[in-house]
MDAnalysis code that builds the backbone (N, CA, C; Angstrom):
import MDAnalysis as mda
import numpy as np

u = mda.Universe.empty(366, n_residues=122, atom_resindex=np.repeat(np.arange(122), 3), trajectory=True)
u.add_TopologyAttr("name", ["N", "CA", "C"] * 122)
u.add_TopologyAttr("resid", np.arange(1, 123))
u.add_TopologyAttr("resname", ["MET", "ALA", "THR", "ALA", "LEU", "ARG", "TYR", "SER", "ARG", "ILE", "ALA", "THR", "ILE", "VAL", "LEU", "ALA", "LEU", "LEU", "GLY", "LEU", "VAL", "ALA", "VAL", "SER", "PRO", "TYR", "ALA", "GLN", "THR", "ILE", "THR", "ASN", "ALA", "GLU", "CYS", "ALA", "VAL", "TYR", "SER", "ILE", "TYR", "SER", "THR", "VAL", "GLN", "THR", "ILE", "ILE", "PHE", "VAL", "LEU", "GLY", "ILE", "MET", "LEU", "MET", "ILE", "LEU", "GLY", "ALA", "THR", "LEU", "TYR", "ALA", "GLY", "SER", "GLN", "LEU", "MET", "PRO", "GLY", "GLN", "SER", "ARG", "GLY", "GLN", "ILE", "GLN", "GLY", "TYR", "GLY", "MET", "GLY", "MET", "VAL", "MET", "GLY", "GLY", "ILE", "ALA", "GLY", "VAL", "ILE", "ILE", "ALA", "ILE", "LEU", "SER", "PRO", "TRP", "ILE", "LEU", "GLY", "VAL", "ALA", "SER", "GLY", "GLY", "SER", "ALA", "ALA", "THR", "ASN", "ILE", "ALA", "ALA", "VAL", "ALA", "LYS", "LEU", "CYS", "LYS"])
u.atoms.positions = np.array([
    [-0.489, -0.033, -15.377],
    [-0.440, 1.358, -14.968],
    [-1.007, 1.523, -13.561],
    [-2.082, 0.779, -13.252],
    [-2.694, 0.893, -11.934],
    [-1.757, 0.371, -10.854],
    [-1.011, -0.697, -11.177],
    [-0.074, -1.232, -10.186],
    [1.061, -0.250, -9.947],
    [1.566, 0.382, -10.997],
    [2.648, 1.354, -10.833],
    [2.182, 2.524, -9.962],
    [0.932, 2.955, -10.156],
    [0.388, 4.041, -9.341],
    [0.274, 3.605, -7.885],
    [-0.162, 2.358, -7.680],
    [-0.300, 1.843, -6.322],
    [1.060, 1.791, -5.634],
    [2.077, 1.293, -6.343],
    [3.406, 1.194, -5.748],
    [4.018, 2.569, -5.520],
    [3.705, 3.529, -6.373],
    [4.232, 4.872, -6.149],
    [3.594, 5.491, -4.909],
    [2.343, 5.180, -4.661],
    [1.700, 5.675, -3.439],
    [2.337, 5.042, -2.205],
    [2.617, 3.743, -2.279],
    [3.263, 3.068, -1.155],
    [4.648, 3.655, -0.916],
    [5.393, 3.910, -1.998],
    [6.729, 4.498, -1.863],
    [6.644, 5.887, -1.239],
    [5.631, 6.666, -1.598],
    [5.444, 7.994, -1.017],
    [5.183, 7.901, 0.477],
    [4.353, 6.942, 0.874],
    [4.052, 6.755, 2.297],
    [5.302, 6.337, 3.056],
    [6.082, 5.420, 2.468],
    [7.305, 4.968, 3.130],
    [8.291, 6.123, 3.288],
    [8.448, 6.938, 2.249],
    [9.371, 8.072, 2.351],
    [8.876, 9.110, 3.349],
    [7.556, 9.274, 3.449],
    [7.013, 10.201, 4.446],
    [7.275, 9.685, 5.858],
    [7.110, 8.368, 6.046],
    [7.390, 7.792, 7.354],
    [8.879, 7.809, 7.672],
    [9.706, 7.793, 6.635],
    [11.141, 7.849, 6.849],
    [11.528, 9.168, 7.515],
    [10.759, 10.215, 7.273],
    [11.010, 11.487, 7.935],
    [10.884, 11.377, 9.443],
    [10.027, 10.445, 9.910],
    [9.921, 10.225, 11.342],
    [11.179, 9.581, 11.901],
    [11.878, 8.807, 11.054],
    [13.073, 8.105, 11.502],
    [14.296, 9.012, 11.439],
    [14.188, 10.117, 10.728],
    [15.339, 10.994, 10.518],
    [15.658, 11.769, 11.792],
    [16.441, 11.162, 12.654],
    [16.863, 11.814, 13.885],
    [18.372, 11.918, 13.886],
    [18.863, 12.797, 14.698],
    [20.313, 12.934, 14.833],
    [20.855, 11.724, 15.587],
    [22.012, 11.216, 15.188],
    [22.576, 10.090, 15.927],
    [22.959, 10.454, 17.362],
    [23.011, 11.749, 17.647],
    [23.374, 12.192, 18.989],
    [22.146, 12.449, 19.862],
    [20.963, 12.264, 19.300],
    [19.743, 12.510, 20.064],
    [19.597, 11.442, 21.153],
    [19.109, 11.855, 22.311],
    [18.936, 10.917, 23.411],
    [17.473, 10.552, 23.628],
    [16.560, 11.303, 23.049],
    [15.141, 10.992, 23.197],
    [14.582, 10.617, 21.836],
    [13.624, 9.746, 21.867],
    [13.011, 9.282, 20.628],
    [11.545, 8.996, 20.933],
    [10.683, 9.243, 19.973],
    [9.257, 9.081, 20.217],
    [8.834, 7.641, 19.942],
    [7.643, 7.327, 20.417],
    [7.091, 5.991, 20.172],
    [6.807, 5.777, 18.695],
    [6.450, 6.838, 17.971],
    [6.174, 6.709, 16.539],
    [7.435, 6.311, 15.786],
    [8.559, 6.898, 16.163],
    [9.820, 6.553, 15.501],
    [10.212, 5.115, 15.780],
    [9.975, 4.651, 16.985],
    [10.254, 3.248, 17.314],
    [9.318, 2.323, 16.543],
    [8.074, 2.723, 16.382],
    [7.120, 1.897, 15.638],
    [7.504, 1.804, 14.169],
    [7.917, 2.927, 13.585],
    [8.333, 2.925, 12.181],
    [9.585, 2.076, 12.012],
    [10.526, 2.181, 12.948],
    [11.729, 1.346, 12.866],
    [11.376, -0.125, 12.997],
    [10.455, -0.433, 13.880],
    [10.038, -1.826, 14.068],
    [9.430, -2.394, 12.789],
    [8.593, -1.605, 12.128],
    [7.993, -2.036, 10.869],
    [9.068, -2.212, 9.806],
    [9.990, -1.267, 9.734],
    [11.071, -1.333, 8.750],
    [11.912, -2.591, 8.942],
    [12.328, -2.849, 10.174],
    [13.198, -4.003, 10.408],
    [12.460, -5.311, 10.175],
    [11.161, -5.359, 10.502],
    [10.377, -6.562, 10.256],
    [10.237, -6.827, 8.766],
    [9.921, -5.798, 7.997],
    [9.769, -5.959, 6.552],
    [11.101, -6.350, 5.916],
    [12.192, -5.734, 6.348],
    [13.500, -6.063, 5.798],
    [13.860, -7.525, 6.096],
    [13.580, -7.982, 7.298],
    [13.866, -9.368, 7.659],
    [13.008, -10.333, 6.859],
    [11.735, -10.015, 6.688],
    [10.833, -10.892, 5.931],
    [11.278, -10.978, 4.480],
    [11.637, -9.848, 3.881],
    [12.090, -9.861, 2.481],
    [13.358, -10.693, 2.341],
    [14.286, -10.566, 3.292],
    [15.525, -11.337, 3.229],
    [15.244, -12.834, 3.343],
    [14.406, -13.233, 4.302],
    [14.092, -14.657, 4.493],
    [13.336, -15.207, 3.286],
    [12.382, -14.455, 2.763],
    [11.654, -14.918, 1.575],
    [12.579, -15.043, 0.369],
    [13.543, -14.140, 0.242],
    [14.506, -14.223, -0.852],
    [15.345, -15.484, -0.765],
    [15.804, -15.814, 0.430],
    [16.584, -17.034, 0.623],
    [15.719, -18.260, 0.333],
    [14.476, -18.248, 0.812],
    [13.576, -19.376, 0.565],
    [13.288, -19.546, -0.925],
    [13.088, -18.435, -1.623],
    [12.861, -18.503, -3.070],
    [14.058, -19.091, -3.799],
    [15.256, -18.697, -3.400],
    [16.445, -19.249, -4.047],
    [16.559, -20.750, -3.812],
    [16.317, -21.198, -2.588],
    [16.415, -22.624, -2.285],
    [15.329, -23.413, -3.010],
    [14.092, -22.914, -2.969],
    [12.990, -23.612, -3.647],
    [13.186, -23.617, -5.159],
    [13.646, -22.499, -5.715],
    [13.890, -22.432, -7.151],
    [14.998, -23.375, -7.592],
    [16.074, -23.448, -6.801],
    [17.167, -24.366, -7.131],
    [16.706, -25.812, -7.045],
    [15.873, -26.116, -6.056],
    [15.336, -27.472, -5.929],
    [14.437, -27.802, -7.109],
    [13.600, -26.870, -7.489],
    [12.704, -27.072, -8.632],
    [13.495, -27.240, -9.919],
    [14.527, -26.437, -10.093],
    [15.371, -26.531, -11.280],
    [16.070, -27.892, -11.336],
    [16.620, -28.327, -10.205],
    [17.316, -29.614, -10.175],
    [16.334, -30.770, -10.357],
    [15.148, -30.644, -9.773],
    [14.146, -31.703, -9.904],
    [13.571, -31.808, -11.299],
    [13.689, -30.766, -12.078],
    [13.136, -30.798, -13.440],
    [13.912, -31.743, -14.341],
    [15.103, -32.151, -13.932],
    [15.895, -33.071, -14.748],
    [15.256, -34.450, -14.828],
    [14.333, -34.729, -13.948],
    [13.643, -36.022, -13.953],
    [12.425, -36.030, -14.867],
    [12.030, -34.887, -15.394],
    [10.811, -34.749, -16.195],
    [11.111, -34.955, -17.675],
    [10.072, -35.297, -18.442],
    [10.251, -35.380, -19.900],
    [10.448, -33.990, -20.512],
    [10.852, -33.931, -21.773],
    [11.297, -32.733, -22.476],
    [10.480, -31.477, -22.314],
    [9.180, -31.503, -22.706],
    [8.367, -30.277, -22.709],
    [8.165, -29.734, -21.299],
    [7.809, -30.587, -20.369],
    [7.574, -30.095, -19.009],
    [8.888, -29.743, -18.316],
    [9.998, -30.338, -18.739],
    [11.297, -29.991, -18.150],
    [11.612, -28.519, -18.406],
    [11.400, -28.067, -19.622],
    [11.676, -26.670, -19.957],
    [10.819, -25.704, -19.162],
    [9.541, -26.040, -18.984],
    [8.660, -25.162, -18.211],
    [9.094, -25.096, -16.752],
    [9.380, -26.247, -16.174],
    [9.759, -26.272, -14.758],
    [11.114, -25.595, -14.552],
    [12.041, -25.783, -15.493],
    [13.324, -25.083, -15.390],
    [13.132, -23.573, -15.453],
    [12.208, -23.132, -16.289],
    [11.909, -21.698, -16.373],
    [11.352, -21.158, -15.074],
    [10.426, -21.896, -14.460],
    [9.880, -21.476, -13.170],
    [10.971, -21.464, -12.095],
    [11.802, -22.494, -12.087],
    [12.877, -22.564, -11.094],
    [13.858, -21.425, -11.237],
    [14.256, -21.130, -12.474],
    [15.214, -20.038, -12.690],
    [14.589, -18.690, -12.334],
    [13.304, -18.534, -12.626],
    [12.615, -17.298, -12.242],
    [12.566, -17.120, -10.732],
    [12.359, -18.220, -10.013],
    [12.338, -18.142, -8.551],
    [13.729, -17.799, -8.006],
    [14.758, -18.385, -8.590],
    [16.127, -18.075, -8.151],
    [16.428, -16.595, -8.389],
    [16.074, -16.085, -9.553],
    [16.335, -14.669, -9.853],
    [15.530, -13.751, -8.941],
    [14.277, -14.109, -8.659],
    [13.467, -13.323, -7.731],
    [14.053, -13.315, -6.326],
    [14.568, -14.462, -5.901],
    [15.215, -14.543, -4.591],
    [16.461, -13.690, -4.520],
    [17.262, -13.710, -5.576],
    [18.473, -12.889, -5.610],
    [18.105, -11.404, -5.550],
    [17.087, -11.020, -6.301],
    [16.649, -9.615, -6.282],
    [16.156, -9.216, -4.893],
    [15.397, -10.092, -4.224],
    [14.905, -9.796, -2.881],
    [16.024, -9.624, -1.873],
    [17.028, -10.497, -1.941],
    [18.158, -10.394, -1.014],
    [18.952, -9.120, -1.274],
    [19.158, -8.789, -2.540],
    [19.889, -7.557, -2.866],
    [19.134, -6.333, -2.349],
    [17.825, -6.314, -2.531],
    [17.023, -5.189, -2.037],
    [17.090, -5.103, -0.521],
    [17.010, -6.245, 0.165],
    [17.057, -6.238, 1.635],
    [18.412, -5.740, 2.141],
    [19.485, -6.113, 1.452],
    [20.813, -5.700, 1.891],
    [21.057, -4.215, 1.601],
    [20.599, -3.747, 0.455],
    [20.859, -2.364, 0.059],
    [19.792, -1.365, 0.503],
    [18.755, -1.813, 1.208],
    [17.653, -0.910, 1.550],
    [18.067, 0.304, 2.375],
    [18.972, 0.209, 3.355],
    [19.358, 1.451, 4.045],
    [20.004, 2.472, 3.105],
    [20.848, 2.003, 2.209],
    [21.477, 2.917, 1.247],
    [20.441, 3.505, 0.296],
    [19.505, 2.673, -0.184],
    [18.450, 3.144, -1.090],
    [17.598, 4.201, -0.394],
    [17.239, 3.959, 0.870],
    [16.450, 4.938, 1.618],
    [17.239, 6.222, 1.838],
    [18.545, 6.108, 2.042],
    [19.375, 7.299, 2.209],
    [19.417, 8.139, 0.951],
    [19.538, 7.485, -0.203],
    [19.550, 8.210, -1.471],
    [18.187, 8.846, -1.724],
    [17.116, 8.113, -1.428],
    [15.767, 8.632, -1.687],
    [15.412, 9.795, -0.769],
    [15.888, 9.753, 0.467],
    [15.535, 10.823, 1.404],
    [16.505, 11.988, 1.359],
    [17.623, 11.823, 0.674],
    [18.589, 12.902, 0.567],
    [19.486, 13.023, 1.774],
    [19.365, 12.125, 2.717],
    [20.201, 12.164, 3.906],
    [20.937, 10.857, 4.070],
    [21.369, 10.623, 5.265],
    [22.055, 9.377, 5.574],
    [21.104, 8.484, 6.345],
    [20.286, 7.737, 5.626],
    [19.288, 6.890, 6.267],
    [19.939, 5.773, 7.063],
    [21.088, 5.283, 6.618],
    [21.758, 4.204, 7.345],
    [22.163, 4.670, 8.742],
    [22.675, 5.890, 8.844],
    [23.053, 6.439, 10.147],
    [21.823, 6.662, 11.006],
    [20.758, 7.187, 10.397],
    [19.531, 7.436, 11.148],
    [18.908, 6.134, 11.633],
    [18.901, 5.123, 10.786],
    [18.317, 3.834, 11.161],
    [19.128, 3.206, 12.283],
    [20.448, 3.316, 12.214],
    [21.287, 2.774, 13.268],
    [21.057, 3.502, 14.589],
    [20.888, 4.829, 14.518],
    [20.649, 5.606, 15.732],
    [19.302, 5.236, 16.357],
    [18.277, 5.103, 15.536],
    [16.961, 4.744, 16.046],
    [16.990, 3.340, 16.616],
    [17.690, 2.427, 15.950],
    [17.776, 1.051, 16.449],
    [18.430, 1.008, 17.827],
    [19.465, 1.825, 18.015],
    [20.155, 1.847, 19.304],
    [19.266, 2.431, 20.385],
    [18.495, 3.454, 20.066],
    [17.675, 4.131, 21.078],
    [16.364, 3.413, 21.368],
    [15.898, 2.562, 20.439],
    [14.609, 1.875, 20.649],
    [14.740, 0.589, 21.432],
    [15.946, 0.145, 21.670],
    [16.095, -1.150, 22.386],
    [16.004, -1.000, 23.852],
])
């Protein structure tokens, strides 16, 4: 219960910061705060994607390597490997769908806003 409360607080903060990113795609000026929030967003999205790929590769390696182990430990290692593969798949899916998820959560078009901020912050 405490972890769910903690994650709900983090989600609230992220959605509040998303309001800073909500700019018109036709806007020509953008604040430093909006660029900072976009920078954090893109960094976190990239890290989640890379970690997801790494988890899938490490999990597949662990799963394949478990074939060399005796019976009881083979099952445990296969379970860990499959869990890592599934966690990696979930991370990649979240990283790919995050603009759409943020758009649904904010009630607007977060993908358009993120693209506009990305263009103006470079």
